[in-house]
N, C-alpha and C positions, 0 to 999 in steps of 0.2 A: 771164305773170309769173313762174311757178316756173321756167320754162325760162330766163329771163334771170338769175335768182338762180344757178341751176346753172352757166350759162355764166360768171358773174362768179367763182364760186368756182373753177371749173377754170382759168381765166386767171389768178387770183390765184396758184394753186398752181404754174402753169407759169412765172410771172414770179419767184416766190420758192419756189424747190424746197427750200431749207434748212427752211422752215416744213413743207412737205409731208413732209420726212423725219422731222421731229420728231413730226408727227402720226402718221405710219405707226408710228413707234416706240412711241409711247404706246398706239396700238391693239394693235400685235402684243404689247407687254408685258402688256397686260390679257388677251389671249386666250390667251398661251403661258406667262407666268408666269416665263419664263427670260430673263435680260437678254441674255445672248449670242445666243440664237435670235432674240430681238426686234431685235437690231441687224442680224442677217444679213436677216431678213425686210424691214426697213425699207429695206435698200440693194437688195434685189431688186425691191421695189415701185416705188421711186423713181428707179432708174437711167435709166429712158427719160425721166423728167421732166428730168433734168439734160441728156440729149443734145438733147433739143428746145429747152430753154432756152438751152444755149451756142450751138446753131446760130442761133436767132434773134437772139441777142445779138451774134454775130460778124456777122450781116446788118446789124444796126442801127449798131453801133459802126464797122465797117470798110467797110460799103457793099459787102460782097461776098455772093454767094449760095453758101452753103457747105453746103446740103443734100446735094447730090450727093457732094461731097468726104466728108461725115461718113459717108454710107451706104457709100461705098467703103471708107473707113477701117475701119468697123465690121465690114464683111464680110471684109476683109483681116485684122484683128485676130481675128476668129473662126476663120479658117482656119488662122492660126498657132496658136491654142489647140487646134485639133483635131489638127494635126500634132504638137505638143508632147505631147498626150496619148497619141497612138499612138506616138511615139518612146520615151516613158518608161515607160508602162504596157503597151504591146504590143497593146492593143485599146482601142477608143474606147467610153468610158461617157459618153453623150450628157448625162446628167443632171449628172455632175460637170464636164463641159466648159461646160454653160451656167451653172452656179452660179459657176465661176471666171470666165467671160466677164462676167456681171453684177457681180460683185465688183469686178474690175478696171475695168470700164467706170464703175461709179459712182466708185471712187477717182479715176480720171483726169479724169473730167468734173465731179466735185466740185472739184477743185483748178482746172480750167480755168474753171469759173464763176466762182470768186472773183478769179482772175487777170484775166479779161474785165471784171468789174465794176470792179476797180481801174484797169485801163488806160482804160476808158470814163469813169470819173469824171475821171482826170487829163487826159484828152484834152478833156473838157468845160471843165475849169478854165482850161487853158492853151491 
């Protein structure tokens, strides 16, 4: 029984990651007390949810299996971030690269989430 409830909660958060982001923000704000740090922590915690959600939504709306493409894109994107960090800073600070990668991934997939939702709704209507 309790396992089903946990699975339902996880599934709900994967289907609606903006609610997970809001929940993560509230938790981070209560723990940290700083609004800016809470926003950053919420983006770090929920970036993966958006990637998974967009991948499944692309599969559902366009009937394509995009998991491999998403993984390849994310690896390429991370390598570009590493290269840019090396080029501009002269050395690679891995923690900085990961933070920048998570922020950029969150921003990109946050926008893609709403874009795919709007496209999916319009495709179902027409």
